[in-house]
mmCIF file of the N, C-alpha and C atoms, coordinates in Angstrom:
data_MODEL
# 
_entry.id   MODEL 
# 
loop_
_atom_site.group_PDB 
_atom_site.id 
_atom_site.type_symbol 
_atom_site.label_atom_id 
_atom_site.label_alt_id 
_atom_site.label_comp_id 
_atom_site.label_asym_id 
_atom_site.label_entity_id 
_atom_site.label_seq_id 
_atom_site.pdbx_PDB_ins_code 
_atom_site.Cartn_x 
_atom_site.Cartn_y 
_atom_site.Cartn_z 
_atom_site.occupancy 
_atom_site.B_iso_or_equiv 
_atom_site.pdbx_formal_charge 
_atom_site.auth_seq_id 
_atom_site.auth_comp_id 
_atom_site.auth_asym_id 
_atom_site.auth_atom_id 
_atom_site.pdbx_PDB_model_num 
ATOM 1   N N  . UNK A 1 1  ? 58.736 22.803 98.071  1.00 0.00 ? 1  UNK A N  1 
ATOM 2   C CA . UNK A 1 1  ? 59.554 22.249 99.133  1.00 0.00 ? 1  UNK A CA 1 
ATOM 3   C C  . UNK A 1 1  ? 61.033 22.358 98.801  1.00 0.00 ? 1  UNK A C  1 
ATOM 4   N N  . UNK A 1 2  ? 61.387 22.111 97.576  1.00 0.00 ? 2  UNK A N  1 
ATOM 5   C CA . UNK A 1 2  ? 62.789 22.213 97.179  1.00 0.00 ? 2  UNK A CA 1 
ATOM 6   C C  . UNK A 1 2  ? 63.274 23.651 97.309  1.00 0.00 ? 2  UNK A C  1 
ATOM 7   N N  . UNK A 1 3  ? 62.417 24.596 96.950  1.00 0.00 ? 3  UNK A N  1 
ATOM 8   C CA . UNK A 1 3  ? 62.811 26.007 97.029  1.00 0.00 ? 3  UNK A CA 1 
ATOM 9   C C  . UNK A 1 3  ? 63.033 26.411 98.483  1.00 0.00 ? 3  UNK A C  1 
ATOM 10  N N  . UNK A 1 4  ? 62.176 25.942 99.358  1.00 0.00 ? 4  UNK A N  1 
ATOM 11  C CA . UNK A 1 4  ? 62.333 26.279 100.773 1.00 0.00 ? 4  UNK A CA 1 
ATOM 12  C C  . UNK A 1 4  ? 63.619 25.687 101.328 1.00 0.00 ? 4  UNK A C  1 
ATOM 13  N N  . UNK A 1 5  ? 63.928 24.463 100.946 1.00 0.00 ? 5  UNK A N  1 
ATOM 14  C CA . UNK A 1 5  ? 65.163 23.843 101.422 1.00 0.00 ? 5  UNK A CA 1 
ATOM 15  C C  . UNK A 1 5  ? 66.381 24.579 100.883 1.00 0.00 ? 5  UNK A C  1 
ATOM 16  N N  . UNK A 1 6  ? 66.316 24.998 99.616  1.00 0.00 ? 6  UNK A N  1 
ATOM 17  C CA . UNK A 1 6  ? 67.418 25.763 99.037  1.00 0.00 ? 6  UNK A CA 1 
ATOM 18  C C  . UNK A 1 6  ? 67.597 27.083 99.775  1.00 0.00 ? 6  UNK A C  1 
ATOM 19  N N  . UNK A 1 7  ? 66.488 27.743 100.084 1.00 0.00 ? 7  UNK A N  1 
ATOM 20  C CA . UNK A 1 7  ? 66.548 28.997 100.826 1.00 0.00 ? 7  UNK A CA 1 
ATOM 21  C C  . UNK A 1 7  ? 67.171 28.780 102.195 1.00 0.00 ? 7  UNK A C  1 
ATOM 22  N N  . UNK A 1 8  ? 66.752 27.732 102.852 1.00 0.00 ? 8  UNK A N  1 
ATOM 23  C CA . UNK A 1 8  ? 67.282 27.437 104.179 1.00 0.00 ? 8  UNK A CA 1 
ATOM 24  C C  . UNK A 1 8  ? 68.786 27.197 104.111 1.00 0.00 ? 8  UNK A C  1 
ATOM 25  N N  . UNK A 1 9  ? 69.215 26.481 103.086 1.00 0.00 ? 9  UNK A N  1 
ATOM 26  C CA . UNK A 1 9  ? 70.640 26.228 102.916 1.00 0.00 ? 9  UNK A CA 1 
ATOM 27  C C  . UNK A 1 9  ? 71.398 27.531 102.714 1.00 0.00 ? 9  UNK A C  1 
ATOM 28  N N  . UNK A 1 10 ? 70.857 28.442 101.910 1.00 0.00 ? 10 UNK A N  1 
ATOM 29  C CA . UNK A 1 10 ? 71.519 29.716 101.664 1.00 0.00 ? 10 UNK A CA 1 
ATOM 30  C C  . UNK A 1 10 ? 71.628 30.513 102.961 1.00 0.00 ? 10 UNK A C  1 
ATOM 31  N N  . UNK A 1 11 ? 70.577 30.499 103.766 1.00 0.00 ? 11 UNK A N  1 
ATOM 32  C CA . UNK A 1 11 ? 70.615 31.231 105.027 1.00 0.00 ? 11 UNK A CA 1 
ATOM 33  C C  . UNK A 1 11 ? 71.646 30.635 105.975 1.00 0.00 ? 11 UNK A C  1 
ATOM 34  N N  . UNK A 1 12 ? 71.731 29.329 106.009 1.00 0.00 ? 12 UNK A N  1 
ATOM 35  C CA . UNK A 1 12 ? 72.723 28.683 106.863 1.00 0.00 ? 12 UNK A CA 1 
ATOM 36  C C  . UNK A 1 12 ? 74.125 29.063 106.417 1.00 0.00 ? 12 UNK A C  1 
ATOM 37  N N  . UNK A 1 13 ? 74.356 29.075 105.103 1.00 0.00 ? 13 UNK A N  1 
ATOM 38  C CA . UNK A 1 13 ? 75.679 29.423 104.593 1.00 0.00 ? 13 UNK A CA 1 
ATOM 39  C C  . UNK A 1 13 ? 76.017 30.877 104.915 1.00 0.00 ? 13 UNK A C  1 
ATOM 40  N N  . UNK A 1 14 ? 75.057 31.768 104.764 1.00 0.00 ? 14 UNK A N  1 
ATOM 41  C CA . UNK A 1 14 ? 75.296 33.164 105.113 1.00 0.00 ? 14 UNK A CA 1 
ATOM 42  C C  . UNK A 1 14 ? 75.615 33.297 106.601 1.00 0.00 ? 14 UNK A C  1 
ATOM 43  N N  . UNK A 1 15 ? 74.907 32.528 107.412 1.00 0.00 ? 15 UNK A N  1 
ATOM 44  C CA . UNK A 1 15 ? 75.130 32.594 108.852 1.00 0.00 ? 15 UNK A CA 1 
ATOM 45  C C  . UNK A 1 15 ? 76.541 32.152 109.193 1.00 0.00 ? 15 UNK A C  1 
ATOM 46  N N  . UNK A 1 16 ? 77.003 31.100 108.547 1.00 0.00 ? 16 UNK A N  1 
ATOM 47  C CA . UNK A 1 16 ? 78.357 30.624 108.811 1.00 0.00 ? 16 UNK A CA 1 
ATOM 48  C C  . UNK A 1 16 ? 79.400 31.623 108.326 1.00 0.00 ? 16 UNK A C  1 
ATOM 49  N N  . UNK A 1 17 ? 79.145 32.300 107.216 1.00 0.00 ? 17 UNK A N  1 
ATOM 50  C CA . UNK A 1 17 ? 80.099 33.274 106.701 1.00 0.00 ? 17 UNK A CA 1 
ATOM 51  C C  . UNK A 1 17 ? 80.271 34.422 107.689 1.00 0.00 ? 17 UNK A C  1 
ATOM 52  N N  . UNK A 1 18 ? 79.177 34.887 108.283 1.00 0.00 ? 18 UNK A N  1 
ATOM 53  C CA . UNK A 1 18 ? 79.253 36.065 109.143 1.00 0.00 ? 18 UNK A CA 1 
ATOM 54  C C  . UNK A 1 18 ? 79.635 35.746 110.584 1.00 0.00 ? 18 UNK A C  1 
ATOM 55  N N  . UNK A 1 19 ? 79.254 34.589 111.083 1.00 0.00 ? 19 UNK A N  1 
ATOM 56  C CA . UNK A 1 19 ? 79.395 34.329 112.509 1.00 0.00 ? 19 UNK A CA 1 
ATOM 57  C C  . UNK A 1 19 ? 80.097 33.010 112.810 1.00 0.00 ? 19 UNK A C  1 
ATOM 58  N N  . UNK A 1 20 ? 80.916 32.543 111.900 1.00 0.00 ? 20 UNK A N  1 
ATOM 59  C CA . UNK A 1 20 ? 81.579 31.263 112.110 1.00 0.00 ? 20 UNK A CA 1 
ATOM 60  C C  . UNK A 1 20 ? 82.542 31.328 113.291 1.00 0.00 ? 20 UNK A C  1 
ATOM 61  N N  . UNK A 1 21 ? 83.043 32.519 113.601 1.00 0.00 ? 21 UNK A N  1 
ATOM 62  C CA . UNK A 1 21 ? 84.020 32.648 114.678 1.00 0.00 ? 21 UNK A CA 1 
ATOM 63  C C  . UNK A 1 21 ? 83.383 32.513 116.056 1.00 0.00 ? 21 UNK A C  1 
ATOM 64  N N  . UNK A 1 22 ? 82.080 32.780 116.169 1.00 0.00 ? 22 UNK A N  1 
ATOM 65  C CA . UNK A 1 22 ? 81.479 32.786 117.495 1.00 0.00 ? 22 UNK A CA 1 
ATOM 66  C C  . UNK A 1 22 ? 80.314 31.812 117.643 1.00 0.00 ? 22 UNK A C  1 
ATOM 67  N N  . UNK A 1 23 ? 79.536 31.620 116.602 1.00 0.00 ? 23 UNK A N  1 
ATOM 68  C CA . UNK A 1 23 ? 78.352 30.775 116.696 1.00 0.00 ? 23 UNK A CA 1 
ATOM 69  C C  . UNK A 1 23 ? 78.445 29.675 115.650 1.00 0.00 ? 23 UNK A C  1 
ATOM 70  N N  . UNK A 1 24 ? 78.337 28.436 116.095 1.00 0.00 ? 24 UNK A N  1 
ATOM 71  C CA . UNK A 1 24 ? 78.529 27.328 115.170 1.00 0.00 ? 24 UNK A CA 1 
ATOM 72  C C  . UNK A 1 24 ? 77.225 26.814 114.581 1.00 0.00 ? 24 UNK A C  1 
ATOM 73  N N  . UNK A 1 25 ? 76.137 26.915 115.302 1.00 0.00 ? 25 UNK A N  1 
ATOM 74  C CA . UNK A 1 25 ? 74.902 26.321 114.810 1.00 0.00 ? 25 UNK A CA 1 
ATOM 75  C C  . UNK A 1 25 ? 73.705 26.916 115.538 1.00 0.00 ? 25 UNK A C  1 
ATOM 76  N N  . UNK A 1 26 ? 72.562 26.846 114.866 1.00 0.00 ? 26 UNK A N  1 
ATOM 77  C CA . UNK A 1 26 ? 71.309 27.282 115.477 1.00 0.00 ? 26 UNK A CA 1 
ATOM 78  C C  . UNK A 1 26 ? 70.199 26.315 115.110 1.00 0.00 ? 26 UNK A C  1 
ATOM 79  N N  . UNK A 1 27 ? 69.105 26.424 115.816 1.00 0.00 ? 27 UNK A N  1 
ATOM 80  C CA . UNK A 1 27 ? 67.981 25.549 115.524 1.00 0.00 ? 27 UNK A CA 1 
ATOM 81  C C  . UNK A 1 27 ? 67.296 25.994 114.245 1.00 0.00 ? 27 UNK A C  1 
ATOM 82  N N  . UNK A 1 28 ? 66.514 25.091 113.675 1.00 0.00 ? 28 UNK A N  1 
ATOM 83  C CA . UNK A 1 28 ? 65.812 25.396 112.432 1.00 0.00 ? 28 UNK A CA 1 
ATOM 84  C C  . UNK A 1 28 ? 64.739 26.449 112.660 1.00 0.00 ? 28 UNK A C  1 
ATOM 85  N N  . UNK A 1 29 ? 64.280 26.602 113.896 1.00 0.00 ? 29 UNK A N  1 
ATOM 86  C CA . UNK A 1 29 ? 63.296 27.637 114.206 1.00 0.00 ? 29 UNK A CA 1 
ATOM 87  C C  . UNK A 1 29 ? 63.897 29.015 113.960 1.00 0.00 ? 29 UNK A C  1 
ATOM 88  N N  . UNK A 1 30 ? 65.144 29.191 114.335 1.00 0.00 ? 30 UNK A N  1 
ATOM 89  C CA . UNK A 1 30 ? 65.818 30.466 114.132 1.00 0.00 ? 30 UNK A CA 1 
ATOM 90  C C  . UNK A 1 30 ? 65.905 30.806 112.650 1.00 0.00 ? 30 UNK A C  1 
ATOM 91  N N  . UNK A 1 31 ? 66.248 29.821 111.823 1.00 0.00 ? 31 UNK A N  1 
ATOM 92  C CA . UNK A 1 31 ? 66.321 30.064 110.390 1.00 0.00 ? 31 UNK A CA 1 
ATOM 93  C C  . UNK A 1 31 ? 64.947 30.357 109.817 1.00 0.00 ? 31 UNK A C  1 
ATOM 94  N N  . UNK A 1 32 ? 63.910 29.704 110.338 1.00 0.00 ? 32 UNK A N  1 
ATOM 95  C CA . UNK A 1 32 ? 62.566 29.945 109.844 1.00 0.00 ? 32 UNK A CA 1 
ATOM 96  C C  . UNK A 1 32 ? 62.132 31.372 110.142 1.00 0.00 ? 32 UNK A C  1 
ATOM 97  N N  . UNK A 1 33 ? 62.481 31.867 111.323 1.00 0.00 ? 33 UNK A N  1 
ATOM 98  C CA . UNK A 1 33 ? 62.144 33.248 111.676 1.00 0.00 ? 33 UNK A CA 1 
ATOM 99  C C  . UNK A 1 33 ? 62.830 34.218 110.722 1.00 0.00 ? 33 UNK A C  1 
ATOM 100 N N  . UNK A 1 34 ? 64.107 33.983 110.459 1.00 0.00 ? 34 UNK A N  1 
ATOM 101 C CA . UNK A 1 34 ? 64.827 34.863 109.548 1.00 0.00 ? 34 UNK A CA 1 
ATOM 102 C C  . UNK A 1 34 ? 64.272 34.746 108.136 1.00 0.00 ? 34 UNK A C  1 
ATOM 103 N N  . UNK A 1 35 ? 63.949 33.535 107.717 1.00 0.00 ? 35 UNK A N  1 
ATOM 104 C CA . UNK A 1 35 ? 63.398 33.321 106.379 1.00 0.00 ? 35 UNK A CA 1 
ATOM 105 C C  . UNK A 1 35 ? 62.093 34.073 106.211 1.00 0.00 ? 35 UNK A C  1 
ATOM 106 N N  . UNK A 1 36 ? 61.223 34.006 107.194 1.00 0.00 ? 36 UNK A N  1 
ATOM 107 C CA . UNK A 1 36 ? 59.944 34.700 107.112 1.00 0.00 ? 36 UNK A CA 1 
ATOM 108 C C  . UNK A 1 36 ? 60.130 36.212 107.192 1.00 0.00 ? 36 UNK A C  1 
ATOM 109 N N  . UNK A 1 37 ? 61.103 36.664 107.964 1.00 0.00 ? 37 UNK A N  1 
ATOM 110 C CA . UNK A 1 37 ? 61.294 38.101 108.131 1.00 0.00 ? 37 UNK A CA 1 
ATOM 111 C C  . UNK A 1 37 ? 61.910 38.744 106.895 1.00 0.00 ? 37 UNK A C  1 
ATOM 112 N N  . UNK A 1 38 ? 62.495 37.944 106.013 1.00 0.00 ? 38 UNK A N  1 
ATOM 113 C CA . UNK A 1 38 ? 63.074 38.509 104.797 1.00 0.00 ? 38 UNK A CA 1 
ATOM 114 C C  . UNK A 1 38 ? 62.090 38.539 103.643 1.00 0.00 ? 38 UNK A C  1 
ATOM 115 N N  . UNK A 1 39 ? 60.863 38.120 103.871 1.00 0.00 ? 39 UNK A N  1 
ATOM 116 C CA . UNK A 1 39 ? 59.885 38.127 102.800 1.00 0.00 ? 39 UNK A CA 1 
ATOM 117 C C  . UNK A 1 39 ? 59.895 36.868 101.970 1.00 0.00 ? 39 UNK A C  1 
ATOM 118 N N  . UNK A 1 40 ? 60.576 35.857 102.421 1.00 0.00 ? 40 UNK A N  1 
ATOM 119 C CA . UNK A 1 40 ? 60.511 34.573 101.749 1.00 0.00 ? 40 UNK A CA 1 
ATOM 120 C C  . UNK A 1 40 ? 61.187 34.555 100.394 1.00 0.00 ? 40 UNK A C  1 
ATOM 121 N N  . UNK A 1 41 ? 60.488 34.015 99.425  1.00 0.00 ? 41 UNK A N  1 
ATOM 122 C CA . UNK A 1 41 ? 61.080 33.754 98.118  1.00 0.00 ? 41 UNK A CA 1 
ATOM 123 C C  . UNK A 1 41 ? 61.312 35.024 97.308  1.00 0.00 ? 41 UNK A C  1 
ATOM 124 N N  . UNK A 1 42 ? 60.722 36.127 97.729  1.00 0.00 ? 42 UNK A N  1 
ATOM 125 C CA . UNK A 1 42 ? 60.818 37.355 96.942  1.00 0.00 ? 42 UNK A CA 1 
ATOM 126 C C  . UNK A 1 42 ? 62.252 37.860 96.843  1.00 0.00 ? 42 UNK A C  1 
ATOM 127 N N  . UNK A 1 43 ? 63.063 37.586 97.846  1.00 0.00 ? 43 UNK A N  1 
ATOM 128 C CA . UNK A 1 43 ? 64.404 38.163 97.894  1.00 0.00 ? 43 UNK A CA 1 
ATOM 129 C C  . UNK A 1 43 ? 65.501 37.228 97.399  1.00 0.00 ? 43 UNK A C  1 
ATOM 130 N N  . UNK A 1 44 ? 65.118 36.154 96.725  1.00 0.00 ? 44 UNK A N  1 
ATOM 131 C CA . UNK A 1 44 ? 66.128 35.180 96.313  1.00 0.00 ? 44 UNK A CA 1 
ATOM 132 C C  . UNK A 1 44 ? 66.797 35.567 95.003  1.00 0.00 ? 44 UNK A C  1 
ATOM 133 N N  . UNK A 1 45 ? 68.079 35.237 94.893  1.00 0.00 ? 45 UNK A N  1 
ATOM 134 C CA . UNK A 1 45 ? 68.725 35.184 93.593  1.00 0.00 ? 45 UNK A CA 1 
ATOM 135 C C  . UNK A 1 45 ? 69.488 36.413 93.151  1.00 0.00 ? 45 UNK A C  1 
ATOM 136 N N  . UNK A 1 46 ? 69.377 37.533 93.833  1.00 0.00 ? 46 UNK A N  1 
ATOM 137 C CA . UNK A 1 46 ? 70.082 38.727 93.376  1.00 0.00 ? 46 UNK A CA 1 
ATOM 138 C C  . UNK A 1 46 ? 71.142 39.134 94.390  1.00 0.00 ? 46 UNK A C  1 
ATOM 139 N N  . UNK A 1 47 ? 72.098 39.897 93.934  1.00 0.00 ? 47 UNK A N  1 
ATOM 140 C CA . UNK A 1 47 ? 73.149 40.377 94.828  1.00 0.00 ? 47 UNK A CA 1 
ATOM 141 C C  . UNK A 1 47 ? 72.574 41.290 95.910  1.00 0.00 ? 47 UNK A C  1 
ATOM 142 N N  . UNK A 1 48 ? 71.604 42.109 95.546  1.00 0.00 ? 48 UNK A N  1 
ATOM 143 C CA . UNK A 1 48 ? 70.991 43.007 96.514  1.00 0.00 ? 48 UNK A CA 1 
ATOM 144 C C  . UNK A 1 48 ? 70.292 42.226 97.627  1.00 0.00 ? 48 UNK A C  1 
ATOM 145 N N  . UNK A 1 49 ? 69.674 41.111 97.256  1.00 0.00 ? 49 UNK A N  1 
ATOM 146 C CA . UNK A 1 49 ? 69.009 40.311 98.281  1.00 0.00 ? 49 UNK A CA 1 
ATOM 147 C C  . UNK A 1 49 ? 70.021 39.670 99.221  1.00 0.00 ? 49 UNK A C  1 
ATOM 148 N N  . UNK A 1 50 ? 71.204 39.304 98.702  1.00 0.00 ? 50 UNK A N  1 
ATOM 149 C CA . UNK A 1 50 ? 72.235 38.748 99.564  1.00 0.00 ? 50 UNK A CA 1 
ATOM 150 C C  . UNK A 1 50 ? 72.718 39.787 100.571 1.00 0.00 ? 50 UNK A C  1 
ATOM 151 N N  . UNK A 1 51 ? 72.894 41.018 100.110 1.00 0.00 ? 51 UNK A N  1 
ATOM 152 C CA . UNK A 1 51 ? 73.303 42.097 101.012 1.00 0.00 ? 51 UNK A CA 1 
ATOM 153 C C  . UNK A 1 51 ? 72.227 42.336 102.070 1.00 0.00 ? 51 UNK A C  1 
ATOM 154 N N  . UNK A 1 52 ? 70.964 42.342 101.628 1.00 0.00 ? 52 UNK A N  1 
ATOM 155 C CA . UNK A 1 52 ? 69.863 42.560 102.568 1.00 0.00 ? 52 UNK A CA 1 
ATOM 156 C C  . UNK A 1 52 ? 69.780 41.435 103.594 1.00 0.00 ? 52 UNK A C  1 
ATOM 157 N N  . UNK A 1 53 ? 69.939 40.199 103.126 1.00 0.00 ? 53 UNK A N  1 
ATOM 158 C CA . UNK A 1 53 ? 69.892 39.072 104.052 1.00 0.00 ? 53 UNK A CA 1 
ATOM 159 C C  . UNK A 1 53 ? 71.007 39.155 105.078 1.00 0.00 ? 53 UNK A C  1 
ATOM 160 N N  . UNK A 1 54 ? 72.186 39.592 104.643 1.00 0.00 ? 54 UNK A N  1 
ATOM 161 C CA . UNK A 1 54 ? 73.304 39.705 105.582 1.00 0.00 ? 54 UNK A CA 1 
ATOM 162 C C  . UNK A 1 54 ? 73.003 40.774 106.640 1.00 0.00 ? 54 UNK A C  1 
ATOM 163 N N  . UNK A 1 55 ? 72.365 41.876 106.229 1.00 0.00 ? 55 UNK A N  1 
ATOM 164 C CA . UNK A 1 55 ? 71.990 42.903 107.195 1.00 0.00 ? 55 UNK A CA 1 
ATOM 165 C C  . UNK A 1 55 ? 70.938 42.378 108.164 1.00 0.00 ? 55 UNK A C  1 
ATOM 166 N N  . UNK A 1 56 ? 69.983 41.613 107.635 1.00 0.00 ? 56 UNK A N  1 
ATOM 167 C CA . UNK A 1 56 ? 68.955 41.027 108.494 1.00 0.00 ? 56 UNK A CA 1 
ATOM 168 C C  . UNK A 1 56 ? 69.574 40.080 109.503 1.00 0.00 ? 56 UNK A C  1 
ATOM 169 N N  . UNK A 1 57 ? 70.597 39.330 109.061 1.00 0.00 ? 57 UNK A N  1 
ATOM 170 C CA . UNK A 1 57 ? 71.271 38.431 109.989 1.00 0.00 ? 57 UNK A CA 1 
ATOM 171 C C  . UNK A 1 57 ? 71.904 39.201 111.131 1.00 0.00 ? 57 UNK A C  1 
ATOM 172 N N  . UNK A 1 58 ? 72.559 40.311 110.832 1.00 0.00 ? 58 UNK A N  1 
ATOM 173 C CA . UNK A 1 58 ? 73.218 41.078 111.884 1.00 0.00 ? 58 UNK A CA 1 
ATOM 174 C C  . UNK A 1 58 ? 72.194 41.648 112.859 1.00 0.00 ? 58 UNK A C  1 
ATOM 175 N N  . UNK A 1 59 ? 71.059 42.131 112.332 1.00 0.00 ? 59 UNK A N  1 
ATOM 176 C CA . UNK A 1 59 ? 70.016 42.644 113.210 1.00 0.00 ? 59 UNK A CA 1 
ATOM 177 C C  . UNK A 1 59 ? 69.380 41.523 114.016 1.00 0.00 ? 59 UNK A C  1 
ATOM 178 N N  . UNK A 1 60 ? 69.079 40.411 113.351 1.00 0.00 ? 60 UNK A N  1 
ATOM 179 C CA . UNK A 1 60 ? 68.414 39.310 114.032 1.00 0.00 ? 60 UNK A CA 1 
ATOM 180 C C  . UNK A 1 60 ? 69.317 38.693 115.085 1.00 0.00 ? 60 UNK A C  1 
ATOM 181 N N  . UNK A 1 61 ? 70.609 38.698 114.813 1.00 0.00 ? 61 UNK A N  1 
ATOM 182 C CA . UNK A 1 61 ? 71.545 38.130 115.785 1.00 0.00 ? 61 UNK A CA 1 
ATOM 183 C C  . UNK A 1 61 ? 71.521 38.930 117.084 1.00 0.00 ? 61 UNK A C  1 
ATOM 184 N N  . UNK A 1 62 ? 71.241 40.227 116.987 1.00 0.00 ? 62 UNK A N  1 
ATOM 185 C CA . UNK A 1 62 ? 71.179 41.070 118.178 1.00 0.00 ? 62 UNK A CA 1 
ATOM 186 C C  . UNK A 1 62 ? 69.798 41.051 118.829 1.00 0.00 ? 62 UNK A C  1 
ATOM 187 N N  . UNK A 1 63 ? 68.742 40.886 118.026 1.00 0.00 ? 63 UNK A N  1 
ATOM 188 C CA . UNK A 1 63 ? 67.392 41.058 118.539 1.00 0.00 ? 63 UNK A CA 1 
ATOM 189 C C  . UNK A 1 63 ? 66.736 39.759 118.978 1.00 0.00 ? 63 UNK A C  1 
ATOM 190 N N  . UNK A 1 64 ? 67.018 38.658 118.265 1.00 0.00 ? 64 UNK A N  1 
ATOM 191 C CA . UNK A 1 64 ? 66.363 37.391 118.570 1.00 0.00 ? 64 UNK A CA 1 
ATOM 192 C C  . UNK A 1 64 ? 67.177 36.633 119.613 1.00 0.00 ? 64 UNK A C  1 
ATOM 193 N N  . UNK A 1 65 ? 66.561 36.217 120.698 1.00 0.00 ? 65 UNK A N  1 
ATOM 194 C CA . UNK A 1 65 ? 67.288 35.459 121.715 1.00 0.00 ? 65 UNK A CA 1 
ATOM 195 C C  . UNK A 1 65 ? 67.828 34.152 121.146 1.00 0.00 ? 65 UNK A C  1 
ATOM 196 N N  . UNK A 1 66 ? 69.079 33.879 121.408 1.00 0.00 ? 66 UNK A N  1 
ATOM 197 C CA . UNK A 1 66 ? 69.703 32.663 120.885 1.00 0.00 ? 66 UNK A CA 1 
ATOM 198 C C  . UNK A 1 66 ? 69.676 31.592 121.967 1.00 0.00 ? 66 UNK A C  1 
ATOM 199 N N  . UNK A 1 67 ? 68.478 31.093 122.214 1.00 0.00 ? 67 UNK A N  1 
ATOM 200 C CA . UNK A 1 67 ? 68.281 30.163 123.323 1.00 0.00 ? 67 UNK A CA 1 
ATOM 201 C C  . UNK A 1 67 ? 68.906 28.804 123.021 1.00 0.00 ? 67 UNK A C  1 
ATOM 202 N N  . UNK A 1 68 ? 68.787 28.351 121.768 1.00 0.00 ? 68 UNK A N  1 
ATOM 203 C CA . UNK A 1 68 ? 69.161 26.971 121.457 1.00 0.00 ? 68 UNK A CA 1 
ATOM 204 C C  . UNK A 1 68 ? 70.593 26.836 120.968 1.00 0.00 ? 68 UNK A C  1 
ATOM 205 N N  . UNK A 1 69 ? 71.377 27.894 121.044 1.00 0.00 ? 69 UNK A N  1 
ATOM 206 C CA . UNK A 1 69 ? 72.729 27.853 120.493 1.00 0.00 ? 69 UNK A CA 1 
ATOM 207 C C  . UNK A 1 69 ? 73.587 26.788 121.166 1.00 0.00 ? 69 UNK A C  1 
ATOM 208 N N  . UNK A 1 70 ? 73.589 26.752 122.484 1.00 0.00 ? 70 UNK A N  1 
ATOM 209 C CA . UNK A 1 70 ? 74.463 25.825 123.198 1.00 0.00 ? 70 UNK A CA 1 
ATOM 210 C C  . UNK A 1 70 ? 74.046 24.370 122.994 1.00 0.00 ? 70 UNK A C  1 
ATOM 211 N N  . UNK A 1 71 ? 72.766 24.151 122.719 1.00 0.00 ? 71 UNK A N  1 
ATOM 212 C CA . UNK A 1 71 ? 72.288 22.792 122.514 1.00 0.00 ? 71 UNK A CA 1 
ATOM 213 C C  . UNK A 1 71 ? 72.721 22.235 121.161 1.00 0.00 ? 71 UNK A C  1 
ATOM 214 N N  . UNK A 1 72 ? 73.045 23.108 120.226 1.00 0.00 ? 72 UNK A N  1 
ATOM 215 C CA . UNK A 1 72 ? 73.317 22.674 118.861 1.00 0.00 ? 72 UNK A CA 1 
ATOM 216 C C  . UNK A 1 72 ? 74.800 22.561 118.546 1.00 0.00 ? 72 UNK A C  1 
ATOM 217 N N  . UNK A 1 73 ? 75.653 22.840 119.506 1.00 0.00 ? 73 UNK A N  1 
ATOM 218 C CA . UNK A 1 73 ? 77.089 22.723 119.236 1.00 0.00 ? 73 UNK A CA 1 
ATOM 219 C C  . UNK A 1 73 ? 77.461 21.277 118.939 1.00 0.00 ? 73 UNK A C  1 
ATOM 220 N N  . UNK A 1 74 ? 78.341 21.116 117.945 1.00 0.00 ? 74 UNK A N  1 
ATOM 221 C CA . UNK A 1 74 ? 78.811 19.771 117.593 1.00 0.00 ? 74 UNK A CA 1 
ATOM 222 C C  . UNK A 1 74 ? 80.318 19.718 117.668 1.00 0.00 ? 74 UNK A C  1 
# 
């Protein structure tokens, strides 16, 4: 459970780094989809995995409908 929460935190931070100018927040379902699509725990901890996750974010941002974005603005 701790590892999953840490992973989720890393994904949220990556999301803010890449899209802070346009998107402020997303639902946890969106992060779960991205987490599962990256292969889970296998890609943690290396620089290459960070680069891969950032690429996945850019693809997922275009492919996955961002239905809950407006509901999560704070």
